[in-house]
N, C-alpha and C positions, 0 to 999 in steps of 0.2 A: 444586370444584365442576365436574362433568362438562361439556362442551360440545359443541354438535351445530353446525356449519357447513352449510347445507342449503341446496340448490338452487343449485350451483355448477357451473361449469363448469372441468373438472379436466384439462388438457392440451387434448384437442379434444372432449372427451365433456362434454355438457350434462347438466343432471339428477342429479348426484352430491352426495352427501355426504359430511362427514367428523367423525368422535365422538374426541372428545380428553378424555383423563381422568388425573389426576396427571403433567400435563406431556408425555404422549406420546398418539400418534395410537393408537386402539384398534379403529377399525374405519372402512373406506373401501368405499363401494358407492354403489348407486342411492338417490336420496332416498326414494325410495317405501317402501326397506325398512331405512330409518336407525333405530336403538336411540333411546330416549327419554334427554333429558338434562337436566341442572338449569337448562341456559341454553340459549335456540337463537338462531342468527344467521341471518336470512335471507338468502341471498346474491344473490336475484333474479338469476339467471343469470351473475353477476359471474364472472371468470377467477379460479379458485385455484390457487397455485403455491408450492411451497419459498420461502421466504425467502431472500434473496440472502445472502450472504457475501462481504464485502469482505476480500481476504485479504492486504491490505497497508495499514495506515493508522497515522498517528502524531496521535493524538486531540488532544492539547494545542494541537500546532502548527495541526492542521486548525480546531479551535475560535478559536483567537487569528485565524488569518486570516477565520474567517467573522464573527466582532465585530472586527475591525481593520481594517489597511490592505492590502487587497488591489491588487495592481499587473497582475493577468494582462492586464488589458485596456489598458495603456497601449502606445500607438503608437510614443512615442520618450521619448527621456531627459528632453525638455521637458517630456511629460506626466507621466511617474513623478515629477518634481521638484514638478508643480503639484500633484498628489496628496498628497503630503508635506506642502506648504505647506499645504493645506488641513486635511490631520489634525492640524498642529501647531496650528492656528488653532481648530478644532474642539475640543482638548483642553483650552483655557484657560491658566492658568497653572501648569498642572501640570509638573514636572523628571523625572517618570519615564521610562521608558525607552520608546521610541517602536519598535515591532515591525510590519515590515511584510514581504510575501513576494509572488514572482510575477513580477517584472520578466525580460524575456528580450531581450536586444539584438537578437538576429537579427532583421535587418529594419528596426533604426531607423534613421532618414536620418542620424543622428550617427554610426552605423555604431563606436560603443564603448560600453562600460556605463556606469552609473554611478561616480562616483569621491565621495572623502569630500570633496573641494571643494564638489561640488553639494549634498551634505546639508548641511554645516557653513553654508552660505549662507542655509539655510532651518530648521535646528534650533538652531543657536546652541550654547550650551552643553549642549545636552539628549544625552544617549546614544541612539543610533540603531543599528537594524540590520536591512538590509533584505537579505532572503534573495534569490538568484537564481532562478527558475524550480526548477531541479533542486534547490536546497537544499545543494548541496554547493561552493559559493560566494555569498559575500555581499559588498555595500559597508557601511562601518559608518562613523559618523560620529567624530571626532576624540575628543570626550568618553566614546565608549566604549572607544576605544583605550587612553585615559588609564587606564582601570579594571584595564588588564589585564598585569602586570609581564611584562618580557619578551617580548610578543609579536611585537617587532620581530625578535627572534633564531630565531624559528619558520619551518620552511618554508611556503612559501605567502603569507608577508607581503608586501605592495606597499605603499610610501610612500603611493600615492593612495587608500589604503584598501580595494581590491577585495583581499579575502582568499580564500586555498584551502588545501587540506592543512590541516596542523595549526594553522595561524594559523587558518583557519576554526572549525577545531572548538572551538579555546579563546575565539573569539569568542561562538559560539553556545550554549557551556555560561554564558559569561558573563551573556548576553543574557537566555537563558531562565531562568537563575539569579536574575535580578531580578525575575521575575515573583511576585507573591504568591500567597499560598495563596487568597484570593478570586478573586482574576481566573483563576487555573488552574481552581480547579473550575467556574466560570461558563464557561471555554472547553469544559471537557470536557464540560458538560451540553449546551452547543451541538452539539457533534458529535453525542451521543449522539441528540439531539433530530432533528437534520437525517436522520441514519441511519434512524430511524424512519419519519419522514414518508417514506424513499425506497423502505421494504419491506426493509432491510436488518436482517435480525437478528441477525447476528454479524459482531464487527468484529475482525482480528488485527492486536492492537497490538505493534508493532514497535519496543519501546524500546531503549533502551541508554546506558550513560554516555557517549557523545558526541551523541545525539539529545535525551536528556530527562535523568531521573533514577531513581534508585532510589524517592524518596519521592513522585514525579510518578507512577510506576507503581502503587506501593501505593493512592494517591489513587484513581486511575483505576479499579482494580479493586474497592475498598471502594463508590466510587460506582455502579459499574454493578450490584453485589451488594445494595446498598440500597434502589435505586429500580427499578420497573419500566422495562424498554427493551430494547434490543440487547445480547445477552451480548458479553461482551470476553474474547478469549483473548490473555492475556500472552505476549510473549516478551521475552529479556532479550539484547542482542548484546554480549556481553563473553567472551572467551577465557578458557579453563579454567586456564589456568597466572594469571590475574588474578584469579581468584577467579569466574568468570563463572558456575559451576554453582551457588553456594551460595546465590544469591538464587534461582536456579530452584527451587530445593529448597524454600526457605524459602516461597514464594509459589504452590508448586505450578503453575507455569508451564507451557504448552505446548511450550516448547523454549528450546534456547539458542542463540539465534542471531535472525534476520531481519535488522534492519541490523548486522551484525558486518561492519563496513566493508573487504573486502579491496581495494577501489579506490574510485573518485570517480565521474564520471559524463560522459557524453559533452560535453554543452554546458558544463562546465567545463573540458574538457581535461584531467582527472584520472582518466577510466577507462583501466585497462590495456591497452594495445594490444598484439599482437604486432608490428605494424608503425606507424610513425610516424601522426601525424593528417596529412591533407591539406591543414588550411589553417596547418597549425602543424609543420612537417616535424621541427623542432628537440626536440619530444617525442613519447613514444610512452603518456605517461600514469604512473601510478604504482601499484607493488603496495603495499600497506602494511603486510603482513607478510610474515616470513620462513617457509617452505613448513615446517620442522619444527615451528613453534608451531601452524599449521593441523592436522598429523598428530595433532598431541597432543590438541587441542581434539576433532576428529573421535574420534581414540580414546577421549578419555575420556565423552565425550556416549554413544558406541556399548557401552561397558562399562557404562554406568550407565542403558542403556535409553533415553536422552534425545535428542528430535530436534534435530539442529545445523540451524544456516541461515545462509546467506551472502550478503552483499549482493555481487554479482559482475557487473558489465555490460560490462567490456571482454572481450575473447577470452583473454587473458593473464591474466587474473584467473579467469575460468571452467576452464581449463585448470590452473592452480595449485590451485584447490580440488580438482577431480576427481582430480589425481594425489595429492593427501593422502587423500582418500577410497579411490582404489587401495592405498596402502600399508597401510591400516587392512584392507580386504578381504583381502589377503594374509596381515593377523596374524590377524584375527580369524573371517574367512569371509564371505561374502557373504550367508548367512542374516542374521547379525547385524546387516549394515549395512542390507539390505533392510527390517527389522523395525524401522528408526528412521524411514524415510522421511527422510531428510535433505532441506532445501531450498534451491534456488539463487533468490534474489529478484533480481528486474529483468533475468531473464536475456534476453538479447538478440542475441548474436553465439553463432551454432551451428555446428559442425562435425559432419561425419558421425559421428567419433570421440566427440563428445560426447553425441550423440543414442545410440549403441550403450552408452556406459558408463551413463547416466543410465536405460535402460530395463532393464538388467542389475540395477542396483543400486537399483532404484524411488526415483529421486531426483524429488523435484516440482519442476515448474518453477513459480514464482511470479511472473506477469508482469502487464502494464499495456498494455492495448490501447489505452488513451488516449494514450499515448506515441507509437505509429506515426501515429495519428491526428493528433497534434500537431506531430511531426517528422519524420516517415517520408515515403516517394515519391522521385521522383528531383530535388527541389529544395527539399526541407525540410533542418533543422537537421543530420540524418544526413548529407546529401549534402556539406552544408557540410564539416563535421568530416571525413566519411570517405571522400569520393568517390562516385559516384554508384554504382560496383558494387558497393563492400562495403555503401553504403547500402540496398540493395535486398534485401540478404540478412538483414536486420536483422529480429528479431522472427519468425521462420518457425513461426508457431504450427502451420499445417499439416503441417510437418515432424515437430513435436513430435508431434502428435498421433496421425499414422499411424505413428509410429516406437513408439507404445504409451506415451509419457510423459505422467503427469498434467499438465495446467495447470489452475492455480488463479487465478483472476482477482481482481485488486486495482487501486485506483486510486492507491494511495502518498499519499493526500490528504495535505498540501495541496498537493503538486507538481501534482498535477490534481484536481478537484474529485470529493467523492460523488458517483457518477452510475452506478448500477449496470446501468440499460438502456442508456445510452450506451456502457459498455465492452462488453457483448454485442454491441452493434450494430459498435462497432468492429472487434472481433475478427472480425465475419463480413467487413465491408468494408474489407479490409487493403489500403493504399495500394500495396502491391505485388501484382499481380495472381498469385493462386496460393496465396497464403502465409496467405490467412484461414480461419477454422474454418467447417464447416457450422452453420447456424442453432442447431439443438438441441443440438449437441456445446458451441458458445459459451454456451448457456444453462444447460447441465450445470456448464461450468467457472466459472459464477458463483453455482452454488448447491451442489450435492451434491460438487463437487471441493472445493470450501472446507472441508468436514468432512473429506474425506480427506485433504486436506493437513497438518489437524492430528490424525491418527490418531483421529478420533472417527465416523467413518460408520457409518451401519446399514448392515448387510449386504444386505438387500433394496431399500436406497434410502431416500429420504427422504420417499416419499409412502405408505410400507408400514405396516402396524401394528407397533408398538414403536419406530418412528422418534421423535426429538423433535417436539415439534408447533411447529417453526418454519414458520411458514404466512405469506401475504400473499394478501390479496385485493384484486384491482384493478377499478378502477372502469372496466370494459369487459366486454362479454359477448362480445366475439371470443376464439375460440379462440386457444392460444399459438402455433400455427403460423401464424396470420393476425398476431398482433401482431408476431411476428420478421419475418414477409414484408415488414410495412408499416412497419418499424424504428419502430414504436410505442413511444411512453412513457407508458402508463397511471399515474396517479394513486393510489397505494396507499389504499385505503378503510380497510382495518383488517390491522394485523401482530398476529401472535401468536408471541411467543417463549417457549418451554417452557410452552406451553398457558395464557399469560396475555395477555388483549386488550389491546391499546393502540390507542386512536384509536376 
């Protein structure tokens, strides 16, 4: 059935209307000139925009955080332990795995993270996995360690239960592998419902063998396809030499990458740096793959016409990935590489050489402005890990945009919450003066650029006839420029995904 959304403000222009049919925008213009439709939605002057695109999400983990133990607000180790104790008491006599996420020892008065002794004291013989806020390290209980043969021999293992690197990946696989199908589907549904309420029309799901599973991704894609709600574009982060392209072909995924972990995270001291950490000068983090494997992956993806993506936070990891791309450019030509729009996820440390290469090869910067809001500036976690001088160069959104690099905004939920308006405002109000985006550029990076990043954009833009009808109607009569200027967070009154109204 055709649909007309009439008497809306589009951009800063009131009295407009949009006609939708077959999942596409078929007409946009003055409400007085609108064609007829089978259904009419009266906008009453409300703001109509393209729906948001969250370009980096982990749906199941996000849903488990939404419905489970969220430790983001813990102000101390004692607070976190108290929250765990309350969760254990609230779950009755169940002995299933206890999952939590979000703790951050930065600024805690104890000046340390959680240990397994902290957990064992309140969970007893119950397996428990509590991810640090960056999800690149975690503290686990003894009962979970006992379920993972050989974990003590893996890099990143610590007897106190604080795990990093390979030991953490093994623990995360065991923890999420213990989640049953009913709990997993409920978590995925919770994420999709939350996204819809926030005006998010599309999610880029960054799956992979170290963050979820192939079955988890299959179930998420099936759930999204079977029920009205935000669309899910799936990515699978596994090297081609390990069969990573097989699942991409089987499921028709958007790309072979996303969270293909070339390094870790700054908060866990596992992001790979060119020079050591300021607060731990004995380490510069870790590169997880040899360069030949990355070259093979970029080559295989480019030959197949598949988008590759790489988790690379530290400057050493970024350089390693782009060096691999450079080899493939020499072999196959820049045009073949540009056509794939390979992606760098969580790009935070950027040199002039990185800017030049990304612009030349049309590499997309998938970034999370909430990271800067939480940890940037001259006194945040970045400054603690890197020193103030290096910290103030992180997340240079303005430099990327001015260089012609496309930025797509995401949340990396559950690392930071689903919060599209918050992400737009954080991209503008960067904690380093001069590094933020202009307001309309930030909004575009949270909407149209997400389609570009997935190689699915409409050439005339997201509000042109022929574009997918992914639209959000907001509970405000202000124009977009006023909402952006006031740092507004209007509620989503109606979301359309592929022309289907939700809410």
